[in-house]
C-alpha positions in Angstrom: -15.3 21.8 -11.0 -13.6 24.4 -9.1 -14.6 22.4 -5.7 -13.1 19.5 -7.5 -10.0 21.3 -7.5 -10.2 22.4 -4.1 -10.0 19.1 -3.7 -7.0 17.5 -5.6 -5.1 20.6 -4.1 -5.7 20.0 -0.8 -4.8 16.5 -1.4 -1.6 17.5 -2.9 -1.0 19.2 0.1 -1.4 16.9 3.0 0.7 14.3 0.7 3.3 16.2 1.3 3.1 17.7 5.2 2.4 14.5 6.4 5.8 12.4 5.7 7.5 15.6 7.2 5.0 15.7 10.2 5.2 12.2 11.5 7.8 9.7 10.5 10.1 11.3 12.5 8.1 10.3 15.6 7.3 7.1 14.0 9.7 6.3 12.5 12.8 7.7 13.9 15.7 8.6 12.0 16.3 5.8 9.3 19.9 4.5 9.1 21.3 2.9 6.7 21.5 -1.1 6.5 24.5 -3.3 5.6 25.9 -3.5 2.1 23.2 -6.1 1.3 19.6 -4.8 1.6 17.7 -6.7 3.8 14.1 -7.5 3.8 11.3 -8.0 6.6 10.7 -11.8 5.0 12.2 -14.9 4.4 13.4 -17.2 1.8 10.6 -20.5 1.7 7.6 -18.1 3.4 4.2 -18.2 2.6 2.4 -14.8 3.4 -1.7 -15.0 3.1 -4.3 -11.9 3.1 -7.2 -12.6 2.9 -10.6 -10.2 1.5 -12.8 -8.9 4.0 -14.8 -7.0 2.7 -15.8 -6.3 -1.2 -17.3 -4.5 -3.7 -17.7 -7.1 -6.3 -18.9 -5.2 -8.9 -15.5 -2.4 -9.0 -13.5 -6.1 -10.2 -12.7 -7.6 -6.7 -12.2 -10.7 -5.6 -15.5 -11.7 -3.8 -14.9 -11.7 0.7 -13.0 -15.2 1.8 -10.8 -15.1 -1.3 -7.2 -15.2 -0.8 -3.9 -14.4 -2.4 -0.9 -15.9 -1.3 2.9 -15.1 -1.8 5.6 -17.4 -1.3 9.4 -16.1 -1.4 11.4 -18.0 -3.8 14.7 -16.3 -3.5 15.7 -13.1 -2.5 19.0 -12.0 -4.8 21.7 -9.3 -4.0 22.7 -7.8 -7.3 25.3 -4.9 -8.1 27.5 -5.7 -5.3 24.7 -5.2 -2.8 23.5 -2.0 -4.0 20.5 -3.6 -5.5 18.0 -6.6 -4.7 15.1 -8.5 -6.3 13.1 -10.8 -4.3 11.7 -13.6 -6.3 8.0 -15.1 -6.2 5.4 -17.0 -6.8 1.8 -15.4 -5.9 -1.7 -17.0 -6.4 -5.2 -15.9 -6.1 -8.0 -17.6 -4.9 -11.8 -17.6 -5.6 -13.6 -18.3 -2.9 -16.7 -17.8 -5.2 -15.7 -20.3 -8.1 -12.9 -22.3 -5.6 -10.5 -21.6 -8.1 -7.0 -20.8 -7.9 -5.3 -18.6 -10.4 -1.2 -18.2 -10.5 -0.7 -14.8 -11.1 3.8 -15.0 -11.1 5.0 -17.9 -10.6 9.1 -17.8 -9.8 9.8 -15.0 -11.3 11.2 -11.5 -10.3 8.3 -9.8 -8.0 10.5 -6.4 -6.9 13.4 -5.1 -8.0 14.3 -2.0 -6.0 17.8 -0.2 -6.7 19.1 1.9 -3.3 21.6 3.8 -5.3 19.1 5.3 -7.8 16.0 4.4 -5.6 14.6 2.5 -8.8 11.7 0.3 -8.0 9.3 -1.9 -9.7 7.0 -4.8 -9.2 6.1 -7.2 -11.3 2.9 -5.6 -12.3 0.5 -1.8 -11.3 -0.7 -3.5 -8.1 -4.4 -2.9 -7.3 -5.4 -6.0 -5.2 -2.7 -7.5 -3.2 0.5 -6.6 -0.9 3.8 -6.0 -1.1 7.1 -5.5 0.9 9.5 -3.0 1.9 13.1 -3.1 2.9 12.8 -1.6 6.5 16.2 0.3 6.2 15.2 1.4 2.9 11.2 2.8 3.8 12.0 6.5 1.9 14.0 5.4 -1.4 11.9 2.3 -1.8 8.9 4.8 -1.6 9.9 7.7 -4.2 11.1 4.5 -6.7 7.1 3.4 -5.8 6.4 7.1 -6.9 8.2 7.0 -10.2 6.9 2.7 -10.8 3.1 4.1 -10.2 3.7 7.5 -12.6 0.8 8.5 -13.7 -1.6 5.5 -12.4 -2.1 7.7 -9.7 -3.2 11.7 -10.3 -1.6 12.4 -6.3 0.2 10.2 -4.2 2.2 10.1 -1.0 3.2 8.6 2.3 2.2 8.5 5.7 3.0 7.3 9.0 1.7 7.1 12.7 1.7 4.6 15.7 4.5 3.2 13.9 2.9 2.3 10.9 4.5 3.4 7.7 1.2 3.8 4.7 1.8 4.3 1.0 -1.4 5.7 -0.6 -2.7 7.2 -4.2 -5.5 8.9 -5.4 -7.2 7.4 -8.7 -9.0 10.6 -10.4 -10.7 8.6 -13.4 -11.9 5.8 -10.9 -12.2 8.3 -7.3 -10.6 5.6 -5.4 -7.9 6.4 -2.7 -5.9 3.5 -2.2 -4.1 2.8 0.9 -1.7 0.3 1.4 -0.4 0.0 5.2 3.0 -1.7 6.6 3.6 -3.9 10.0 7.1 -3.3 11.9 9.1 -5.7 9.6 7.4 -3.2 6.6 5.2 -5.9 5.3 2.1 -5.2 4.1 -0.3 -6.4 6.6 -3.8 -3.9 5.4 -5.0 -2.8 2.4 -8.2 -0.6 2.9 -9.7 1.0 -1.1 -12.4 3.8 -0.9 -14.2 6.2 -2.9 -12.9 9.9 -1.3 -16.1 11.0 0.2 -16.8 8.0 2.2 -16.4 7.6 5.2 -13.7 6.0 6.9 -15.8 2.2 7.6 -17.3 2.7 3.6 -15.2 0.5 2.4 -14.9 -0.7 -1.6 -11.9 -3.3 -0.7 -10.3 -4.8 2.5 -7.6 -7.4 2.4 -5.8 -7.9 5.5 -2.6 -10.0 6.0 -3.5 -13.4 7.7 -1.3 -14.1 11.5 -1.4 -17.2 13.2 -4.1 -16.7 14.6 -6.2 -15.8 11.6 -7.1 -11.7 9.7 -6.6 -9.4 12.4 -5.7 -5.8 12.3 -3.8 -3.8 14.9 -5.2 -1.3 16.8 -2.6 1.1 14.9 -3.7 -0.1 11.6 -6.9 0.7 12.4 -6.5 4.3 13.6 -4.5 5.0 10.5 -7.6 3.8 8.6 -9.5 5.9 10.5 -7.3 9.3 10.1 -6.4 8.8 6.8 -10.1 7.9 4.9 -11.9 10.9 8.1 -8.9 13.5 6.5 -10.3 13.1 3.2 -14.1 13.0 4.4 -13.4 16.2 6.0 -12.0 17.1 3.0 -15.0 16.5 0.6 -17.2 17.5 3.1 -15.6 21.1 3.4 -15.1 20.7 -0.6 -19.1 20.0 -0.6 -19.3 23.3 1.3 -17.0 25.7 -0.6 -19.1 24.0 -3.4 -22.3 25.3 -1.9 -21.0 28.8 -0.6 -19.7 29.4 -4.4 
């Protein structure tokens, strides 16, 4: 029990330190955009993610399943200080060869830049989302509030120009990490147990590009470094447990 508390304390410290130590090197100083909030996605375009690894016993879709998000409209609100992204979202199960509609031309994301209020259509655990490029910090603050107690610990990290949002859920001992490309489109979602090594994923979702599902070096390094740090914390926790 004492070791578990140490692990959680270190995880909190990690989440607080990383944004300050890495953000300035990778993204530079974030500047406010135009009055109307801009997104890195386009109306009418469909974005597809493919499941690369999956532990189906945890309820995840099987390998080769797909999530598709079609942006139906992007609406400016409150004189340009807020924005609403509407979409149609479907999930394809490769095992049953069936498709389920999760959202049908409805509000996917709402963001108010004045209050940093961020809402998604539901607590996301299995597919990606988008962030307005000029409002990364404010959107992240809104995500912290939206996920609330769902994640016991949550934070952001940036490395090699790759921004990531992550959360730890103690009831399942799972760490979730969403990684975003330069357009702030989630291109990787990785889920692993907190004590697993950096290549033992319970779930891995990858954005499909024109050349097929890929993962860039920057993202790959981020996954390894992120989970390696968590693994080192876990190992240190075990050593303390044996010592005391």
